[in-house]
ZAFI-149616 format. One record per atom (N, C-alpha, C, O): residue in three letters; x, y, z. Coordinates in steps of 0.02 Angstrom, whole numbers, plus 50000, padded with zeros to 5 digits. Layout:
<nupas>
(nupa 'ala', (X, Y, Z)) ...
</nupas>
This chain:
<nupas>
(nupa 'asp', (49760, 48662, 49765)) (nupa 'asp', (49775, 48681, 49848)) (nupa 'asp', (49776, 48739, 49881)) (nupa 'asp', (49765, 48740, 49941)) (nupa 'ala', (49793, 48814, 49832)) (nupa 'ala', (49804, 48851, 49827)) (nupa 'ala', (49731, 48891, 49863)) (nupa 'ala', (49723, 48933, 49908)) (nupa 'leu', (49686, 48856, 49819)) (nupa 'leu', (49630, 48889, 49832)) (nupa 'leu', (49583, 48844, 49878)) (nupa 'leu', (49522, 48851, 49877)) (nupa 'asp', (49612, 48804, 49914)) (nupa 'asp', (49575, 48743, 49960)) (nupa 'asp', (49526, 48734, 49923)) (nupa 'asp', (49470, 48745, 49946)) (nupa 'gly', (49535, 48711, 49859)) (nupa 'gly', (49484, 48671, 49816)) (nupa 'gly', (49418, 48719, 49789)) (nupa 'gly', (49375, 48698, 49750)) (nupa 'asp', (49418, 48772, 49811)) (nupa 'asp', (49376, 48847, 49786)) (nupa 'asp', (49365, 48885, 49719)) (nupa 'asp', (49357, 48946, 49721)) (nupa 'leu', (49365, 48844, 49650)) (nupa 'leu', (49373, 48872, 49599)) (nupa 'leu', (49310, 48946, 49598)) (nupa 'leu', (49295, 48982, 49550)) (nupa 'asp', (49293, 48948, 49646)) (nupa 'asp', (49230, 49005, 49650)) (nupa 'asp', (49276, 49079, 49656)) (nupa 'asp', (49268, 49129, 49621)) (nupa 'arg', (49322, 49069, 49705)) (nupa 'arg', (49371, 49118, 49730)) (nupa 'arg', (49444, 49168, 49657)) (nupa 'arg', (49485, 49214, 49658)) (nupa 'ile', (49410, 49111, 49604)) (nupa 'ile', (49447, 49139, 49541)) (nupa 'ile', (49400, 49208, 49501)) (nupa 'ile', (49347, 49204, 49471)) (nupa 'arg', (49447, 49278, 49514)) (nupa 'arg', (49397, 49319, 49488)) (nupa 'arg', (49395, 49329, 49409)) (nupa 'arg', (49346, 49348, 49376)) (nupa 'gln', (49458, 49314, 49385)) (nupa 'gln', (49476, 49324, 49322)) (nupa 'gln', (49548, 49284, 49317)) (nupa 'gln', (49594, 49284, 49358)) (nupa 'ile', (49542, 49244, 49245)) (nupa 'ile', (49596, 49233, 49206)) (nupa 'ile', (49625, 49284, 49178)) (nupa 'ile', (49589, 49313, 49138)) (nupa 'ala', (49691, 49310, 49188)) (nupa 'ala', (49692, 49361, 49163)) (nupa 'ala', (49751, 49352, 49094)) (nupa 'ala', (49753, 49386, 49043)) (nupa 'lys', (49796, 49293, 49114)) (nupa 'lys', (49834, 49268, 49056)) (nupa 'lys', (49840, 49239, 49050)) (nupa 'lys', (49835, 49212, 49105)) (nupa 'val', (49860, 49178, 48990)) (nupa 'val', (49883, 49114, 48963)) (nupa 'val', (49934, 49097, 48929)) (nupa 'val', (49928, 49104, 48869)) (nupa 'ser', (49989, 49075, 48950)) (nupa 'ser', (50051, 49076, 48907)) (nupa 'ser', (50049, 48985, 48899)) (nupa 'ser', (50041, 48940, 48940)) (nupa 'gly', (50057, 48985, 48840)) (nupa 'gly', (50073, 48920, 48823)) (nupa 'gly', (50118, 48900, 48767)) (nupa 'gly', (50117, 48917, 48708)) (nupa 'phe', (50164, 48852, 48806)) (nupa 'phe', (50224, 48818, 48765)) (nupa 'phe', (50211, 48761, 48726)) (nupa 'phe', (50175, 48721, 48756)) (nupa 'val', (50229, 48743, 48667)) (nupa 'val', (50222, 48676, 48632)) (nupa 'val', (50281, 48663, 48610)) (nupa 'val', (50317, 48706, 48585)) (nupa 'ser', (50303, 48582, 48620)) (nupa 'ser', (50349, 48552, 48598)) (nupa 'ser', (50341, 48529, 48521)) (nupa 'ser', (50312, 48477, 48505)) (nupa 'cys', (50371, 48578, 48472)) (nupa 'cys', (50365, 48551, 48416)) (nupa 'cys', (50444, 48538, 48377)) (nupa 'cys', (50502, 48539, 48395)) (nupa 'thr', (50406, 48528, 48312)) (nupa 'thr', (50473, 48553, 48238)) (nupa 'thr', (50455, 48602, 48237)) (nupa 'thr', (50407, 48628, 48266)) (nupa 'pro', (50517, 48634, 48180)) (nupa 'pro', (50494, 48699, 48154)) (nupa 'pro', (50461, 48681, 48107)) (nupa 'pro', (50477, 48725, 48067)) (nupa 'asp', (50418, 48639, 48073)) (nupa 'asp', (50377, 48648, 48018)) (nupa 'asp', (50299, 48652, 48057)) (nupa 'asp', (50252, 48672, 48021)) (nupa 'ile', (50285, 48635, 48125)) (nupa 'ile', (50218, 48634, 48143)) (nupa 'ile', (50205, 48721, 48129)) (nupa 'ile', (50250, 48759, 48142)) (nupa 'thr', (50155, 48741, 48107)) (nupa 'thr', (50142, 48806, 48118)) (nupa 'thr', (50073, 48817, 48153)) (nupa 'thr', (50047, 48872, 48141)) (nupa 'glu', (50044, 48781, 48190)) (nupa 'glu', (49964, 48774, 48216)) (nupa 'glu', (49987, 48772, 48294)) (nupa 'glu', (49962, 48727, 48329)) (nupa 'val', (50031, 48815, 48321)) (nupa 'val', (50063, 48810, 48385)) (nupa 'val', (49992, 48825, 48416)) (nupa 'val', (49967, 48781, 48452)) (nupa 'ala', (49951, 48899, 48402)) (nupa 'ala', (49894, 48922, 48456)) (nupa 'ala', (49846, 48869, 48434)) (nupa 'ala', (49801, 48867, 48477)) (nupa 'ala', (49836, 48833, 48394)) (nupa 'ala', (49772, 48773, 48375)) (nupa 'ala', (49785, 48741, 48459)) (nupa 'ala', (49735, 48731, 48493)) (nupa 'val', (49846, 48728, 48484)) (nupa 'val', (49873, 48653, 48529)) (nupa 'val', (49831, 48717, 48601)) (nupa 'val', (49783, 48705, 48638)) (nupa 'val', (49860, 48758, 48598)) (nupa 'val', (49842, 48814, 48659)) (nupa 'val', (49775, 48833, 48662)) (nupa 'val', (49742, 48832, 48714)) (nupa 'asn', (49755, 48848, 48610)) (nupa 'asn', (49667, 48842, 48599)) (nupa 'asn', (49616, 48812, 48648)) (nupa 'asn', (49562, 48832, 48668)) (nupa 'gly', (49662, 48740, 48665)) (nupa 'gly', (49611, 48692, 48712)) (nupa 'gly', (49615, 48718, 48788)) (nupa 'gly', (49572, 48703, 48829)) (nupa 'ala', (49663, 48753, 48802)) (nupa 'ala', (49688, 48775, 48888)) (nupa 'ala', (49624, 48833, 48881)) (nupa 'ala', (49580, 48838, 48924)) (nupa 'ser', (49627, 48870, 48825)) (nupa 'ser', (49600, 48919, 48814)) (nupa 'ser', (49524, 48924, 48822)) (nupa 'ser', (49493, 48969, 48851)) (nupa 'glu', (49502, 48876, 48794)) (nupa 'glu', (49409, 48854, 48777)) (nupa 'glu', (49410, 48837, 48865)) (nupa 'glu', (49387, 48874, 48909)) (nupa 'leu', (49440, 48778, 48875)) (nupa 'leu', (49428, 48757, 48950)) (nupa 'leu', (49427, 48804, 48988)) (nupa 'leu', (49377, 48804, 49025)) (nupa 'phe', (49465, 48851, 48996)) (nupa 'phe', (49454, 48915, 49038)) (nupa 'phe', (49374, 48960, 49044)) (nupa 'phe', (49340, 48978, 49092)) (nupa 'leu', (49367, 48965, 48972)) (nupa 'leu', (49310, 49000, 48968)) (nupa 'leu', (49241, 48946, 48971)) (nupa 'leu', (49188, 48974, 48986)) (nupa 'asp', (49237, 48865, 48957)) (nupa 'asp', (49183, 48846, 48973)) (nupa 'asp', (49176, 48846, 49053)) (nupa 'asp', (49124, 48860, 49082)) (nupa 'ile', (49227, 48830, 49081)) (nupa 'ile', (49236, 48822, 49147)) (nupa 'ile', (49212, 48894, 49181)) (nupa 'ile', (49158, 48891, 49210)) (nupa 'phe', (49239, 48949, 49181)) (nupa 'phe', (49230, 48998, 49209)) (nupa 'phe', (49197, 49079, 49174)) (nupa 'phe', (49199, 49136, 49195)) (nupa 'gly', (49167, 49045, 49110)) (nupa 'gly', (49135, 49087, 49073)) (nupa 'gly', (49170, 49164, 49060)) (nupa 'gly', (49230, 49164, 49047)) (nupa 'asp', (49137, 49226, 49064)) (nupa 'asp', (49155, 49294, 49067)) (nupa 'asp', (49217, 49303, 49112)) (nupa 'asp', (49252, 49353, 49105)) (nupa 'arg', (49229, 49263, 49149)) (nupa 'arg', (49306, 49268, 49207)) (nupa 'arg', (49344, 49237, 49172)) (nupa 'arg', (49402, 49253, 49187)) (nupa 'gly', (49342, 49182, 49113)) (nupa 'gly', (49388, 49149, 49092)) (nupa 'gly', (49421, 49180, 49017)) (nupa 'gly', (49462, 49157, 48977)) (nupa 'ala', (49390, 49234, 49018)) (nupa 'ala', (49421, 49286, 48957)) (nupa 'ala', (49495, 49299, 48972)) (nupa 'ala', (49508, 49326, 49026)) (nupa 'his', (49533, 49288, 48941)) (nupa 'his', (49611, 49321, 48953)) (nupa 'his', (49640, 49319, 48883)) (nupa 'his', (49618, 49285, 48837)) (nupa 'ala', (49694, 49363, 48882)) (nupa 'ala', (49754, 49371, 48849)) (nupa 'ala', (49793, 49321, 48841)) (nupa 'ala', (49792, 49276, 48883)) (nupa 'arg', (49838, 49317, 48785)) (nupa 'arg', (49854, 49239, 48763)) (nupa 'arg', (49928, 49242, 48738)) (nupa 'arg', (49943, 49291, 48704)) (nupa 'ile', (49973, 49198, 48751)) (nupa 'ile', (50023, 49190, 48719)) (nupa 'ile', (50053, 49127, 48689)) (nupa 'ile', (50085, 49097, 48731)) (nupa 'ala', (50053, 49091, 48619)) (nupa 'ala', (50049, 49019, 48614)) (nupa 'ala', (50135, 49035, 48579)) (nupa 'ala', (50153, 49086, 48550)) (nupa 'val', (50174, 48971, 48593)) (nupa 'val', (50235, 48984, 48584)) (nupa 'val', (50267, 48915, 48566)) (nupa 'val', (50263, 48876, 48614)) (nupa 'gly', (50298, 48889, 48512)) (nupa 'gly', (50345, 48827, 48477)) (nupa 'gly', (50416, 48852, 48516)) (nupa 'gly', (50448, 48904, 48524)) (nupa 'val', (50421, 48771, 48540)) (nupa 'val', (50487, 48771, 48544)) (nupa 'val', (50529, 48688, 48551)) (nupa 'val', (50504, 48632, 48559)) (nupa 'ala', (50579, 48702, 48545)) (nupa 'ala', (50604, 48630, 48524)) (nupa 'ala', (50617, 48588, 48570)) (nupa 'ala', (50620, 48528, 48554)) (nupa 'thr', (50629, 48613, 48649)) (nupa 'thr', (50632, 48552, 48704)) (nupa 'thr', (50585, 48585, 48756)) (nupa 'thr', (50578, 48646, 48760)) (nupa 'met', (50559, 48545, 48791)) (nupa 'met', (50517, 48551, 48848)) (nupa 'met', (50578, 48515, 48921)) (nupa 'met', (50623, 48474, 48921)) (nupa 'pro', (50549, 48555, 48972)) (nupa 'pro', (50577, 48502, 49042)) (nupa 'pro', (50536, 48442, 49027)) (nupa 'pro', (50481, 48439, 49000)) (nupa 'ile', (50590, 48375, 49061)) (nupa 'ile', (50564, 48324, 49078)) (nupa 'ile', (50537, 48285, 49019)) (nupa 'ile', (50516, 48228, 49022)) (nupa 'gly', (50541, 48323, 48961)) (nupa 'gly', (50513, 48306, 48883)) (nupa 'gly', (50442, 48305, 48883)) (nupa 'gly', (50414, 48261, 48850)) (nupa 'val', (50397, 48360, 48925)) (nupa 'val', (50318, 48357, 48923)) (nupa 'val', (50314, 48401, 48842)) (nupa 'val', (50358, 48434, 48815)) (nupa 'ala', (50250, 48386, 48820)) (nupa 'ala', (50232, 48397, 48763)) (nupa 'ala', (50210, 48474, 48750)) (nupa 'ala', (50217, 48505, 48698)) (nupa 'val', (50173, 48504, 48829)) (nupa 'val', (50138, 48555, 48813)) (nupa 'val', (50141, 48600, 48888)) (nupa 'val', (50130, 48566, 48938)) (nupa 'glu', (50151, 48653, 48894)) (nupa 'glu', (50154, 48654, 48970)) (nupa 'glu', (50120, 48746, 48961)) (nupa 'glu', (50137, 48792, 48924)) (nupa 'ile', (50053, 48740, 49029)) (nupa 'ile', (50038, 48798, 49019)) (nupa 'ile', (50025, 48843, 49085)) (nupa 'ile', (50005, 48820, 49139)) (nupa 'glu', (50038, 48900, 49074)) (nupa 'glu', (50046, 48967, 49132)) (nupa 'glu', (49990, 48990, 49148)) (nupa 'glu', (49959, 49008, 49097)) (nupa 'ala', (49956, 48999, 49202)) (nupa 'ala', (49901, 49070, 49195)) (nupa 'ala', (49907, 49093, 49262)) (nupa 'ala', (49927, 49070, 49316)) (nupa 'ile', (49880, 49147, 49240)) (nupa 'ile', (49894, 49200, 49288)) (nupa 'ile', (49822, 49236, 49283)) (nupa 'ile', (49792, 49266, 49238)) (nupa 'met', (49805, 49218, 49360)) (nupa 'met', (49731, 49211, 49390)) (nupa 'met', (49711, 49279, 49450)) (nupa 'met', (49745, 49281, 49502)) (nupa 'glu', (49672, 49317, 49443)) (nupa 'glu', (49662, 49359, 49503)) (nupa 'glu', (49620, 49312, 49561)) (nupa 'glu', (49595, 49259, 49542)) (nupa 'ile', (49616, 49325, 49603)) (nupa 'ile', (49597, 49293, 49652)) (nupa 'ile', (49572, 49308, 49715)) (nupa 'ile', (49613, 49343, 49743)) (nupa 'asp', (49509, 49296, 49759)) (nupa 'asp', (49500, 49332, 49817)) (nupa 'asp', (49528, 49308, 49858)) (nupa 'asp', (49537, 49247, 49853)) (nupa 'ile', (49555, 49343, 49915)) (nupa 'ile', (49604, 49308, 49968)) (nupa 'ile', (49557, 49284, 50017)) (nupa 'ile', (49577, 49253, 50067)) 
</nupas>
C-alpha cells in the first residue's frame, strides 16, 4: 500500500530482521529466515542484497511462528 503497488520504487533492501518462535534446542533459526532473504534476492536481484539478523524467541505476539521486518530504501 505504501508504494501504491509499485515495487520498482524499492531501490535497496537495507536490512532484514527475522524472529522465529522456537524452543531452546532449535539451532537452525537462520535457516528459517533464509527463506525471506532468498525471496528478496529472487524478486529484486542485486537490490535485494541486505544485512540480516535471525533471532530465536520463546514467544511471539498473537502466536505467530515467524516475524520478518525489512528496512528498505525507496524512491519517493
